N, C-alpha and C positions, 0 to 999 in steps of 0.2 A: 504494500500500500504506500503510495506517495504521501509524504507528509510536508507540512510547512511549519516554520518556526513562529511561535506567537511572541514569547518573551525570552530573552537570554536566560539560560539556565533552567527553563521549564521543559517539560516533556513535549516533543513535537506533536502537532495536531494532525490527525489523518485528514487528507484532502476530501474524503467522503465521510459525512456524518450520518447517523441514523436518526431521522425524525420520527417521533412516536405519536403522530396524529392519526395515522391511517393503519393501525395494526389490524391483523385479521380478527374478525369477530364471529360470534355464533349467531346464526339465524338472521343475519343482517341487522342486528341490534347493536347500535354504536357503543353502548355501555357494557356489552357482554364480550370482553376480549377473550379470544381463544388462546388460553395460556400456553397450551402445548405448541401450537404453531408459532405464536409470537416468541416464545422462548427459543425455538429453533432458529428464528431470524436473528435474535440477539446473540446467540451462541456462535452462529456462522459469521456474523459481523465481527465479533470480538476475535475469533480465531483467525480471521483474515485481515486483521490490522485496523479495523475501525475502533477508534478510542474516544469519539465524541458522540454523546447521546443526549438528544434534545427532547424535552417534553414541556407541558404547560398545565396550569391548574384546571383548565376546562377540557382538555383533550379526552375524548371518550368519556365525557361526563365526570371527569376527575379520576377515572379508573386507569388512565395511562400512567399517572404518577404511582399509583398503588402497584400496578404490574411491574413497572421499571424498577421500583425499589426492591421488589422481590427478585426480579430477573438478574439484576446486577449484584445481588448480595453474595453470589457464589464467586465473585471475582475480587481481588485485592482493590481496596478503594483508591490507592495511588496509581492504579493501572489504567484509569479512564477519566475522561472529563464529563461532568454532569451539568446539564443546563436546564433551568426552568424559569418561570416568568410570573410577574405580579399582574393579576388581572384588575386593572383600575376600575372596570365596570362593576366589580364586586365590592369595591371599597365605598362604604357609605359614611363611615366616620374614620378619623385618623387611626384609632385603635385597631381597625380591621387589618391594617398593614401587618402588624405584629401577629395577629391571630392567623391570618392566611399563611404567613411565612412559617410559623410554628407547625401548622398543619402539613405544609409541604415537606418540612424536615421529617415529620413523622411518616408521611406516606412514602418518601423516598429513602428512608432509613439512613439519613446522613446528618452530620453536624455542620457540614460546609458544602456550599455550592461553588463549583469552579467558575461557572458563567451564570449570571443572574440578570434577567432582562425586565424592563418595564414593557409589558406586553401590548403589541398593536397600537403604537402611538399614532393617533390621528388628532385632529384639532380638539375633539371632545375629551379623549383620554388624557392628552397632554395637559389640558386645562385642569383636570382633576388631580393629575400627578403633581402639578405645581401647588394647587390649593392645599393638598394634604402633606406636602413635603416628602414625596415618595423618594426622590433622589437622596435627600438628607437621611431618610430612614435606611436606605440601602448602604449609604456611606457609613452609618453607625454599625450596621451588621458587618461591613467589611473591616472596620476597625476592631471588631470583636472576633475576627477570624471566622465568621460564618459565611462570608462571601469572598471570593478571590478577585473576581472581575465583574464590573458593572457595565451593562449595556442596555439596549432597547431594540425592539423590533418596530418596523415602521410601515404605515400604509396611509400616505397622504401626499401632499404636494412638495416639490423641491424647496419652496419658500419656507414651509414649516420645518422641513428637515434642516435647513440652514440655521433656523432659530434654535432648534433643539441641539444640534451638533455644537453650536457655539456657546451654549448655556452652561455646560459642565465639562469636567474632564472625564470623558467616556473611555472605557477600555476597548470597546468593540460595539458594533451595531449590526443588525440583521435586516437585510433588504430582500424584496421579491425581485429576483433577476432571472430572466430567461430571454431567449432570442426573439420572442414576440413582444414582451413588455419592455424590452430595451428602448423601443420607441413608443409603443402603445400607452404605457404608464410612466413614461419618462424615467425609466430605471437608469439610463445613461447619466442624466443630470444628477440623480441621487447618488450613484456610485462615485461620481466625480466630486461631490461635496464631501464624502467620507475621505477620499484621497486628500482633499484640500486640508482637512483637519487631522490628517494622519490617524484616522480611526480604522482599524482592521474590519473587514467586511465578512460577515457570514451570510451565505446565500440560502434563502428559502424559496420554495416553489420553482426549482430549476426546470421541472417538467410540467409546470403549470397545472398541478393537480392531476397529472396523468394525461392531460389532453395532448401534450407534445409527444406522447408515445403513439398517438394515432391522429396526426395533424391534418388528415384529409388526403385524398388520393393523389392530388398533384404534388403536395409536399413530400409524401412518402416516395413517390416516383423519383423526385429530385435527389433525395437522400440515399435511396437504395441504388440509384444509378452510380452515385459517387463511391459508395462503400457497400457492396452487396452482402458482405459477411458481417456487417455491424448492425446492431439494432437501431431502430429509429430514435428510441429514447436516449441512446448513448450520445447522439449529437448534442442534445440539450444539456446533458451532464458535462460534456467536454466544453461546451460554450461557456458555461458559468465558471468552470474550473480554470479556464484559460486566462481569466482576468487576474493580473498580478497582485492586487490588493485583497484578493479573496483568501480567507484563512481556511474555510471548509465549506463544502457544498452539502446542504442537508437534503436528504431524499426520504420521503415517507414510503418505505418499502413494505408492501402488504403481503407479499408471498416470496417464496424461495426463488422463483424465476427472476423476479425483479432484483433481488439482492445479488444473485449470482452475476447477472448482467452488469449491474453497476460496479461491482467489485472488479470484474474483468476489465471494465473500462478504465478504472482508476489504477489497477495494478500495473497496467501498461500504458499509463497516461501520456498522451501526446497533445500539447496545445494545438488548437485549430490553426491551420495555415491561412494565409491571405486568400488563397483560392477556396478553401473550405468555408471561410467566413462569408464569401460571396454566395456560396451555395446555401448556407444557412439563412442569409438575408432573403434569398429568393423563396426559401421554404416559408419564412415568416410572412412574406407577401401573399403566398398561396394560402396560408392558414387564415389570414385576415379576410379572404374572399369566401371562406366557408360560412354557411348560415348556421352558426352554433351560438350557444349561450356561454359566455366566458367564465363559467363557474369552475372554481378549483376544489370544490368539496371541502372547504375549510370548516364548514358548519358553524361559522360565527353567527349566521342568521338564525340558528336554532336555539331553543325549541320554539316552534310556531304555535301561537295560541289556538289556532284552529286545527292543529294536528298534522298539517301538511309536511311531508318529508321533502323539503325544498331541494337539497342537493340530489336526492334520488330522482326526483321528477326531471331535473335538468339533465342528469346523466342519461336517463331513458330517452329524452328528446335528442340529445347530442349523438347518442349511439344510432338513432334512426337517421339523422342527417348524414352520418358517415357512410351508412350502408344502404339506406332506403329500404330496409327490410320491414315491411308492414306487419307481418305476422309476429316477428320478434318484438317489435314495438308494442303491439297490443298485448302480447303475453307478459312482457315486463311491466307494463302499466297495470294490468290486472293482478299481477303478483304482489303489487304494493297493497298494503292495508287500505280499505275503503276510505278511511279518514285521511290517509296520507296522500291522496291523489290531488292533482292540481286544481280541479274544479272546486275544491273546498276552501280555496283562498278567500278570506273575507275582506281583503284589501285594508287591513287595519293599520298598515304602515310600520309595524314593529320591526320587520326584518331588514328593509332596505338601508336604513342608516348604519346597520352593523356590517354591511357587505364591503370588504376591502376592494372588491373589483368594481364597485359603484354600479352594480346591476340594478335596474328597475325591476325588482323581483316580482311584485304583483302583476306587472304588465307581461313579464315573460311567462309567468304561470298561466296567464290567459292564453298565451300562444301555445303552450303545451296542451292545455285543455281543449283548445280549438283543433289542434292536430288530432287528438284522440277522437273527438267527435266526428271529424272528417273521415278518418280511416275506419271507424267502427261500422 
């Protein structure tokens, strides 16, 4: 596994990190992690050189932290880096910072977090972080030896990122970077801001929630013509890892096929050449012509008050757009619980402000419901 140096004298960081937001689950229920299959992924990652493990308070309804605390307990604590995050949306009063932090220590069975982030900083969450002194709280935890490095993950404009980056002495930051969002969500400008402030970058969503593993027929054709023996997803991983200020690329690997492919890519990692970058840019243009909903299945929009499984509905829709398989679409739609289907959206507006991809969720659910009605 290729590694990069974070700080002088510290253990090198694996260029591929394991994100624990999309672990295998039982029966399609997000909170029911399949411990046996998930443990197999963690063990394979560790055996093959991955030493950065990322989770968060809300992943799998809190169960990601519980699982990871158990899964990593079989390994020496000094042999891996552990990262988790403070969910400002769960902080109602200042004392909540300490309560959440203590619960995370308990769940993850650790006295110290190697990397600790303010989670999903956007305008609203950053305002709360300032109001409740979240950075100051984390600095206190760092002084007490409970945190080694303080950072933040980010979902907003370059202007806000500039403000946050300049406000404190950050050890690192986490950005959504992939070859589609380099332009679509101004990831390029955001990455350059971190370079300006000498803040190491950790990449999330390099495969855009899995959508860049199946970016559409035209994009697949371009990538496969250039490298027939390489997976389509490997291009996305290599793209993110080719950036010099990137410390590690997080991938939420849900099965053994994905982790084997990603590790194979990083074990023999080669930065993209100028010619390959041109191919990837062409693939991004082809992807943008696809009639898909740009959902990454992060589940920040959940839980829906009406019971709609928003990410699942979008995934069913996007799968149909990729293959136009009517029967498969109808079967997948029917397989969802009745209350989870798109037509149950009450347009309450709860979900859309939470979406890092800025999707008009109620409007897109109407599109999904309309497609189901048309094809039925």
